[in-house]
Residue, then its C-alpha position, 0 to 999 in steps of 0.5 A: m191145275v191140280r191133278q185128280f186121280l182115280y184108282g181101279f180095284a178089281a178082282v177076277c176069278p180065272q174059273f168064273g170070270p169077274v167078281t167085282a171092281l171099284m173105282v175109288p179116289d184113294a188107294h189105301h188099306q180101307m179101299m182094299t177092305l172095300l174090295l175084299a168084302p164083296v169078293a168074300t161074299a161072292r165066293s163064300a164057298y171057296c178058299i180065296g187066294m188073292l194075288v197082290d203086287r206088294a203095294g203097302w196098302q194091299l198087305s197092310h194089317h190095318g184092314t179087315v181080311p175075310e177069314h177064308t181069304r189069303r193075300l198072296p204077294q208076288p215075288p219082288g220085281s215081277p211085274a210080268l206076273n201081274p196081267p193089269e201091268q201089261l195094259w200100260e203098254y197099250 
């Protein structure tokens, strides 16, 4: 049996709630670009700081990052700062 994976990408604004979410078959820099585009459009009046967990594709320089968006990597070894990581306990 061959395993198939599905990756969830989501962006949430603490002040306004969900912004966008994607379910994609692969995790790489092009998928990150697909997530950043609607986030930048939805919050175009704001400077966006997106907390990312240092996955290589999240910080890749190959994707397109909207001008008013900054990716803020978490400190190494800090899964407690990433709320979705806590979902695995349940």
